[in-house]
C-alpha positions as CSV (number, residue, x, y, z in Angstrom):
1,M,33.4,11.0,15.1
2,S,30.6,8.5,15.5
3,Y,29.4,6.2,12.7
4,L,25.9,5.9,14.4
5,F,22.8,7.9,13.7
6,P,22.4,10.3,16.7
7,T,18.9,8.9,17.6
8,Y,19.8,8.8,21.3
9,A,21.1,11.7,23.5
10,R,23.9,9.5,24.8
11,W,25.4,10.1,28.3
12,N,29.1,10.7,28.6
13,V,29.6,7.2,29.9
14,S,31.4,4.5,28.0
15,V,30.7,1.1,29.5
16,K,33.6,-1.4,30.1
17,E,31.8,-4.0,32.1
18,A,28.7,-4.7,34.2
19,K,27.8,-7.2,36.8
20,G,24.9,-7.4,39.2
21,S,23.7,-3.9,40.2
22,W,26.9,-2.2,39.0
23,V,28.3,-0.7,35.8
24,T,31.9,0.2,35.3
25,D,33.0,2.7,32.7
26,E,36.3,2.9,30.8
27,N,37.8,5.1,33.5
28,D,37.0,2.5,36.1
29,K,34.3,4.6,37.7
30,K,31.6,2.4,39.2
31,Y,27.9,3.3,39.0
32,L,25.0,1.8,41.0
33,D,22.6,1.0,38.2
34,F,19.0,2.0,38.8
35,V,18.3,2.0,35.1
36,S,18.8,-1.8,34.4
37,G,19.0,-1.3,30.7
38,I,15.6,0.5,30.9
39,A,13.8,-2.3,32.9
40,V,15.6,-5.0,30.9
41,C,18.1,-6.5,33.3
42,N,15.6,-7.6,36.0
43,L,18.2,-10.1,37.3
44,G,21.0,-7.5,37.2
45,H,23.8,-7.6,34.7
46,A,25.3,-10.9,33.5
47,D,23.3,-13.2,35.8
48,D,25.1,-16.5,36.1
49,D,22.1,-18.7,35.5
50,V,21.1,-16.8,32.4
51,M,24.7,-16.9,31.2
52,Q,24.8,-20.7,31.7
53,G,21.5,-21.2,29.9
54,V,22.7,-19.2,26.9
55,Q,26.1,-21.0,26.8
56,D,24.4,-24.4,26.9
57,Q,22.2,-23.4,23.9
58,L,25.1,-21.9,22.0
59,K,26.6,-25.4,21.9
60,K,23.5,-26.9,20.4
61,Y,22.3,-24.6,17.7
62,W,21.8,-20.9,17.1
63,H,19.1,-20.6,14.5
64,V,17.0,-22.9,12.3
65,S,13.9,-20.7,11.6
66,N,10.3,-21.1,12.7
67,L,9.7,-23.8,10.1
68,F,11.0,-26.2,12.7
69,H,9.6,-27.4,16.0
70,Q,11.9,-26.0,18.8
71,P,11.1,-27.5,22.2
72,I,12.7,-24.5,24.0
73,Q,10.0,-22.2,22.5
74,E,7.3,-24.5,24.0
75,E,9.0,-24.5,27.4
76,V,9.1,-20.6,27.5
77,A,5.6,-20.3,26.2
78,K,4.4,-22.7,28.9
79,L,6.0,-20.6,31.6
80,L,4.3,-17.4,30.3
81,V,0.9,-19.1,30.0
82,E,1.1,-20.7,33.4
83,H,1.7,-17.3,35.0
84,S,-0.8,-15.2,33.0
85,D,-4.3,-15.4,31.7
86,G,-3.3,-16.3,28.2
87,E,-3.3,-19.6,26.4
88,A,-0.9,-19.1,23.4
89,V,2.2,-17.1,22.7
90,F,3.7,-15.4,19.7
91,F,7.5,-14.7,20.0
92,C,9.2,-11.7,18.4
93,N,12.2,-9.5,19.2
94,S,11.0,-6.4,21.0
95,G,8.2,-4.6,22.8
96,A,7.2,-2.7,19.7
97,E,6.9,-5.9,17.7
98,A,4.8,-7.5,20.4
99,N,2.5,-4.5,20.4
100,E,2.4,-4.5,16.6
101,A,1.3,-8.1,16.7
102,A,-1.3,-7.3,19.3
103,I,-2.8,-4.5,17.1
104,K,-2.8,-6.8,14.1
105,L,-4.5,-9.6,16.0
106,A,-7.1,-7.3,17.5
107,R,-8.1,-5.9,14.1
108,K,-8.1,-9.2,12.4
109,H,-10.1,-11.0,15.1
110,T,-12.8,-8.3,15.6
111,G,-13.0,-7.2,12.0
112,K,-12.9,-3.6,13.4
113,T,-10.1,-1.1,13.1
114,K,-10.5,1.5,15.8
115,I,-8.0,1.2,18.7
116,V,-8.3,3.3,21.8
117,T,-5.2,4.2,23.8
118,F,-4.4,6.9,26.3
119,L,-2.7,10.3,26.5
120,Q,1.0,10.1,27.6
121,S,1.1,6.4,26.8
122,F,4.1,4.8,25.1
123,H,3.8,1.7,22.9
124,G,6.7,1.8,20.5
125,R,8.2,3.4,17.5
126,T,7.0,1.4,14.5
127,F,4.3,3.2,12.5
128,A,1.5,1.3,14.2
129,T,2.9,1.5,17.7
130,M,3.9,5.1,17.3
131,S,0.4,5.8,16.1
132,A,-0.9,4.0,19.3
133,T,1.4,6.2,21.5
134,G,-0.4,9.2,23.0
135,Q,2.5,11.6,22.9
136,E,2.9,14.1,20.0
137,K,6.7,14.4,20.5
138,I,7.1,10.7,19.4
139,Q,5.0,11.3,16.3
140,Q,6.3,14.6,15.0
141,G,7.9,14.7,11.6
142,F,6.8,11.4,10.2
143,G,3.8,12.4,8.2
144,P,0.3,10.8,8.4
145,L,0.0,8.3,11.1
146,L,-1.8,5.0,10.9
147,E,-5.5,5.7,11.0
148,K,-8.2,4.9,13.6
149,F,-6.3,5.5,16.8
150,T,-8.1,7.5,19.5
151,Y,-6.4,8.9,22.7
152,L,-8.4,9.3,25.9
153,P,-7.3,10.8,29.2
154,Y,-5.6,8.3,31.5
155,N,-7.2,7.5,34.9
156,Q,-10.4,9.2,33.8
157,T,-13.6,7.2,33.2
158,Q,-16.0,9.7,31.6
159,A,-14.7,9.4,28.0
160,L,-14.9,5.6,28.2
161,E,-18.7,5.9,28.6
162,E,-18.9,7.5,25.2
163,L,-17.2,4.7,23.3
164,E,-19.3,2.7,20.8
165,E,-19.2,-0.7,19.2
166,D,-16.7,0.3,16.5
167,V,-13.8,-0.2,18.8
168,A,-11.5,-3.2,18.1
169,A,-9.5,-2.9,21.3
170,I,-8.5,-0.7,24.2
171,M,-4.8,-0.8,24.8
172,L,-3.0,0.5,27.9
173,E,-0.2,0.3,30.4
174,V,-1.2,-0.4,34.0
175,V,1.7,1.9,35.0
176,Q,2.6,4.5,32.4
177,G,6.4,4.3,32.4
178,E,7.6,6.7,29.8
179,G,4.6,8.9,30.6
180,G,5.8,9.7,34.1
181,V,5.5,6.5,36.2
182,V,1.7,6.9,36.7
183,P,-0.1,3.8,38.1
184,A,-3.6,3.1,37.0
185,E,-6.4,3.6,39.5
186,Q,-8.6,0.6,40.3
187,E,-11.8,2.4,39.3
188,F,-10.3,3.3,36.0
189,I,-9.1,-0.2,35.2
190,D,-12.5,-1.6,36.2
191,K,-14.2,0.8,33.8
192,V,-11.8,-0.1,31.0
193,A,-12.6,-3.8,31.4
194,E,-16.3,-3.1,31.7
195,T,-16.2,-0.9,28.5
196,C,-14.4,-3.6,26.5
197,K,-17.3,-6.1,27.4
198,R,-19.9,-3.5,26.6
199,V,-18.6,-2.5,23.1
200,G,-17.2,-5.9,22.1
201,A,-13.6,-4.8,22.2
202,L,-10.4,-6.7,23.2
203,L,-8.5,-5.6,26.2
204,I,-4.7,-5.3,25.5
205,I,-2.4,-4.7,28.4
206,D,1.1,-3.5,27.4
207,E,3.4,-5.1,30.0
208,V,6.6,-4.3,28.1
209,Q,8.0,-2.3,31.1
210,T,5.8,-3.7,33.9
211,G,6.0,-7.4,33.1
212,I,8.3,-10.2,34.3
213,G,8.2,-9.4,38.0
214,R,8.9,-5.6,37.8
215,T,5.8,-4.7,39.9
216,G,6.0,-7.7,42.4
217,K,3.7,-9.9,40.4
218,P,4.5,-11.8,37.1
219,F,2.5,-9.1,35.3
220,G,1.4,-5.7,36.5
221,Y,-2.3,-6.2,35.5
222,Q,-2.5,-9.0,38.2
223,H,-2.7,-6.2,40.8
224,Y,-6.1,-5.2,39.5
225,G,-8.2,-8.4,39.2
226,I,-8.8,-8.2,35.5
227,T,-8.5,-10.7,32.6
228,P,-6.9,-9.2,29.5
229,D,-7.4,-10.7,26.1
230,I,-3.8,-9.9,25.0
231,I,-0.7,-9.2,27.1
232,T,2.5,-8.0,25.6
233,S,6.0,-8.4,27.1
234,A,9.6,-7.8,26.2
235,K,12.2,-5.8,28.2
236,G,12.7,-8.0,31.3
237,L,11.9,-11.2,29.5
238,G,15.4,-12.0,28.2
239,S,17.8,-10.3,30.6
240,G,19.3,-8.3,27.8
241,M,18.8,-10.7,24.9
242,P,16.3,-9.3,22.3
243,V,13.0,-11.1,22.9
244,G,9.4,-10.0,22.9
245,A,6.2,-12.0,23.4
246,M,2.5,-11.5,22.7
247,I,0.3,-13.7,24.9
248,G,-3.3,-14.2,23.8
249,A,-6.5,-15.8,25.0
250,S,-7.6,-19.2,23.6
251,S,-10.4,-17.5,21.7
252,L,-7.8,-15.7,19.5
253,I,-5.8,-18.8,18.4
254,E,-7.9,-19.4,15.3
255,T,-7.3,-15.9,14.1
256,F,-3.5,-16.2,14.0
257,Q,-3.0,-19.3,11.8
258,A,-0.1,-20.1,9.4
259,G,0.8,-17.1,7.2
260,S,-1.1,-14.5,9.2
261,H,1.9,-13.2,11.0
262,G,5.6,-14.0,11.5
263,S,9.1,-13.0,12.6
264,T,12.3,-14.5,11.2
265,F,14.2,-14.1,14.5
266,G,11.2,-14.4,16.8
267,G,11.7,-17.2,19.2
268,N,15.4,-17.4,18.4
269,P,16.8,-20.3,20.5
270,I,19.5,-18.1,22.1
271,A,16.9,-15.6,23.2
272,M,14.6,-18.4,24.4
273,A,17.4,-19.9,26.5
274,A,17.9,-16.5,28.2
275,A,14.1,-16.1,28.7
276,K,13.7,-19.6,30.1
277,A,16.5,-19.0,32.7
278,T,15.1,-15.5,33.5
279,L,11.5,-16.7,34.0
280,T,12.5,-19.8,36.0
281,K,14.3,-17.5,38.5
282,I,11.8,-14.6,38.7
283,L,8.5,-16.5,38.7
284,Q,8.9,-17.8,42.2
285,D,6.6,-16.6,45.0
286,D,9.5,-15.9,47.3
287,F,11.3,-13.9,44.7
288,L,8.2,-11.8,43.8
289,N,7.3,-11.3,47.5
290,E,10.8,-9.8,48.0
291,V,10.3,-7.4,45.2
292,T,7.2,-6.1,47.0
293,E,9.1,-5.9,50.3
294,K,11.9,-3.9,48.6
295,N,9.3,-1.5,47.2
296,I,7.9,-0.8,50.7
297,Y,11.4,-0.3,52.1
298,L,12.6,2.0,49.2
299,V,9.4,4.1,49.0
300,N,9.2,4.6,52.8
301,K,12.9,5.6,52.9
302,L,12.5,7.9,50.0
303,N,9.5,9.6,51.6
304,S,11.5,10.0,54.8
305,I,14.6,11.4,53.1
306,I,13.2,13.6,50.4
307,G,9.4,13.5,50.8
308,N,9.4,17.1,52.3
309,H,12.0,18.5,50.0
310,P,10.8,21.7,48.4
311,L,11.4,20.3,44.9
312,V,9.5,17.0,45.4
313,K,5.9,16.8,44.6
314,E,5.1,13.0,44.8
315,I,6.8,9.6,45.1
316,R,4.8,6.8,43.4
317,G,5.0,3.5,41.5
318,K,4.6,-0.2,41.8
319,G,7.3,-2.7,42.8
320,L,10.7,-1.6,41.6
321,L,9.3,0.9,39.1
322,I,9.3,4.1,41.1
323,G,8.9,7.7,40.1
324,I,9.9,10.9,41.9
325,E,7.8,13.7,40.5
326,C,9.4,17.1,41.0
327,K,8.2,20.7,40.7
328,E,10.9,21.5,38.2
329,Q,12.5,19.7,35.2
330,V,14.7,16.8,36.3
331,S,17.3,16.6,33.6
332,M,19.9,18.4,35.8
333,M,19.1,16.2,38.8
334,V,19.5,13.0,36.7
335,D,22.9,14.3,35.6
336,Q,23.9,15.2,39.2
337,L,22.9,11.7,40.4
338,R,25.0,10.2,37.7
339,D,27.9,12.3,38.6
340,N,27.5,11.0,42.1
341,N,27.6,7.4,40.9
342,L,23.8,6.6,40.7
343,L,22.2,5.9,37.3
344,V,18.5,6.9,37.0
345,L,16.2,8.0,34.1
346,P,13.8,10.8,33.4
347,A,10.2,9.9,32.6
348,G,8.9,13.0,31.0
349,P,10.3,16.4,32.0
350,N,9.5,16.3,35.7
351,V,9.9,12.8,36.9
352,I,12.9,10.8,38.0
353,R,12.4,7.1,37.2
354,M,14.1,4.4,39.2
355,L,14.4,0.9,37.9
356,P,16.8,-1.1,40.0
357,P,17.4,-4.7,39.3
358,L,14.9,-6.9,41.1
359,T,17.9,-8.6,42.7
360,V,19.2,-5.3,44.2
361,S,20.3,-5.8,47.8
362,Y,19.2,-3.8,50.8
363,E,22.7,-2.5,51.2
364,E,22.7,-1.3,47.6
365,I,19.3,0.4,48.1
366,D,20.8,2.1,51.2
367,E,23.8,3.2,49.2
368,A,21.4,4.7,46.5
369,L,19.4,6.4,49.2
370,G,22.6,8.0,50.5
371,I,23.4,9.4,47.1
372,I,19.9,10.7,46.6
373,D,20.0,12.3,50.1
374,Q,23.3,14.0,49.3
375,T,22.2,15.1,45.9
376,F,18.9,16.5,47.0
377,S,20.5,18.3,49.9
378,T,22.7,20.1,47.4
379,L,19.6,20.9,45.3
380,K,17.9,22.2,48.4
381,Q,20.7,24.7,49.1
382,S,20.6,25.8,45.5
383,A,16.8,26.3,45.7
384,V,17.2,28.4,48.9
385,A,19.9,30.4,47.2
386,H,17.6,31.2,44.4
């Protein structure tokens, strides 16, 4: 019997410990972890520097509330501002909360209420962020959604031309993670930025999954040469400690004054210590360049091993956010890979999503590739048999 609401279809794996790129279950079976807590453990599990930062903060104080000045908040905010196009940061506890703050800020600043998002997007499970999400399966059963959200086709420009000046913001992921690991095309991103200027809307980039080095840059939007008004971040920011951040342009600072928004635990010093250690390690040119090199190595090897497999349609992604789109549903493949000691995720019904730690070694990548090769060879024989 479980005392938990069954809101997750949990795997038959009970974790005993985790370190680096590896997870060990209670039966001492070891798994190579290409899930990373769903793009959270960008430095792998139990990173020594993050652990030390958290332990140092635990000896000082755990919580005092945001009525007090906390220098560690300023230090983390400074790191985020220096590596983005923002000027001010609001701290919260999750990606959904960061996106919630972004929606509130956009509406308050512009005085408009319409938010444009995209089909197959995912922005969270609060009422506002669920309403922003362009997937009916996330919204079903909860009654009327928050009003004034419009969903347009992703990577298509025509519908953007029809938008008018009643739009408060356009909100999007530069790689749709939950929606199938679909990177944005440059022409589409350019059109989104142009449309925001034309209609007087803010540009919100949801970097909850793509931020903090996941794509080989501090934030995914930096591949596209655009300047967002608002950037949201969470998952990889705290190496597993609950922390989210909304980063905004200087022009928005006056809109979020005292009393306009808040979070009791947002900017908690323990989470800030984890974020500071995480950012200090990831936001180095050599570290980020290595993420790009690992992407090239992994994608090239995947194409060589399974690119011509009869079940594989396309291999795509940015940095160490990689999707293998298949011609059939992938739930059985995900299960088989897990049985073979490799943890991966689905992204929609037909895409296998790979999110290795950014610190994954080339030896570990080769080990994962061997498991994938073995598993897909078995699948190929099954496909032939059918």
